[in-house]
C-alpha positions as CSV (number, residue, x, y, z in Angstrom):
1,M,8.9,10.6,20.4
2,T,8.3,9.9,16.9
3,R,9.2,6.5,15.7
4,T,11.5,6.1,12.5
5,V,11.4,2.8,10.3
6,H,14.0,1.9,7.3
7,C,11.3,1.9,4.5
8,V,11.7,-0.8,1.9
9,R,9.4,1.4,-0.4
10,L,11.0,4.5,-0.1
11,N,14.8,3.5,0.8
12,K,15.4,5.7,3.9
13,E,14.5,6.3,6.9
14,A,11.2,7.4,7.9
15,E,8.5,8.5,10.2
16,G,6.8,5.0,11.0
17,L,3.1,4.7,11.8
18,D,1.7,4.6,15.2
19,R,0.4,1.4,14.6
20,P,-0.3,-1.9,12.5
21,P,-2.4,-0.5,9.9
22,Y,-3.9,-4.0,7.8
23,P,-4.4,-6.7,10.3
24,G,-2.6,-10.0,10.8
25,E,1.5,-11.1,9.4
26,L,1.5,-8.1,6.7
27,G,-0.1,-5.3,8.7
28,Q,3.0,-6.2,11.5
29,R,5.4,-6.7,8.5
30,I,4.3,-2.8,7.0
31,F,4.1,-1.3,10.2
32,D,8.4,-2.7,10.9
33,N,9.0,-1.7,7.1
34,V,7.2,1.0,5.8
35,S,7.2,4.7,6.6
36,R,4.0,7.3,7.1
37,E,4.4,8.5,3.5
38,A,5.1,4.6,1.9
39,W,1.8,4.2,3.5
40,Q,-0.3,7.3,2.2
41,E,1.4,6.9,-1.4
42,W,-0.2,3.0,-0.5
43,L,-3.5,4.5,0.1
44,A,-3.7,6.9,-2.5
45,H,-2.9,3.6,-5.3
46,Q,-5.4,1.6,-3.2
47,T,-8.0,4.0,-4.3
48,M,-7.0,3.7,-7.7
49,L,-7.2,0.1,-7.7
50,I,-11.1,0.5,-6.0
51,N,-12.1,3.0,-8.9
52,E,-10.9,1.4,-11.9
53,Y,-11.3,-1.7,-10.9
54,R,-14.9,-1.0,-9.1
55,L,-14.2,-3.0,-6.9
56,T,-16.0,-3.7,-3.6
57,P,-14.3,-3.7,-0.2
58,V,-16.2,-6.0,1.7
59,D,-16.1,-8.8,-0.9
60,P,-13.7,-11.4,-0.3
61,K,-11.9,-11.3,-3.6
62,A,-11.6,-8.0,-4.2
63,R,-9.8,-7.4,-0.1
64,Q,-7.5,-10.7,-1.1
65,F,-6.8,-9.1,-4.8
66,L,-6.3,-5.4,-2.7
67,E,-3.7,-7.6,-0.2
68,Q,-1.9,-9.4,-3.1
69,Q,-1.4,-5.9,-4.5
70,M,-0.5,-4.3,-0.9
71,E,2.3,-6.5,-0.4
72,Q,3.4,-6.4,-4.3
73,F,3.2,-2.4,-3.8
74,F,5.5,-3.0,-0.4
75,F,7.5,-5.8,-1.0
76,S,8.1,-6.8,-4.6
77,D,11.1,-5.7,-6.9
78,E,8.5,-5.9,-9.7
79,E,7.2,-2.2,-11.0
80,V,2.9,-2.0,-9.8
81,D,0.8,-2.3,-12.4
82,K,-2.0,-0.2,-13.4
83,P,-5.1,-0.9,-15.2
84,E,-4.8,-1.2,-19.0
85,D,-7.0,1.7,-19.8
86,Y,-5.8,3.6,-16.2
87,V,-5.4,7.5,-17.2
88,P,-3.8,9.5,-14.3
89,P,-6.2,12.8,-13.0
90,E,-4.8,16.1,-14.5
91,A,-3.0,18.5,-11.5
């Protein structure tokens, strides 16, 4: 049976994740409040951040930055920022 959540990002009932996607309290909050669709949006946004800022995910400073961005992406009323010179890929 599919688990549903009220997604804080999409503001609707949607299919939830199978397990917490990130360790700790933040991962549990995401599991409880974020849909599978919104998580996929985050993964695309995270990939853009890693590429544009040339981050190395194993670097502790990069991980801290990505965690802050993840928190803002899902749980802040503020719009998420894109890098200054970011140009979206053509469809």
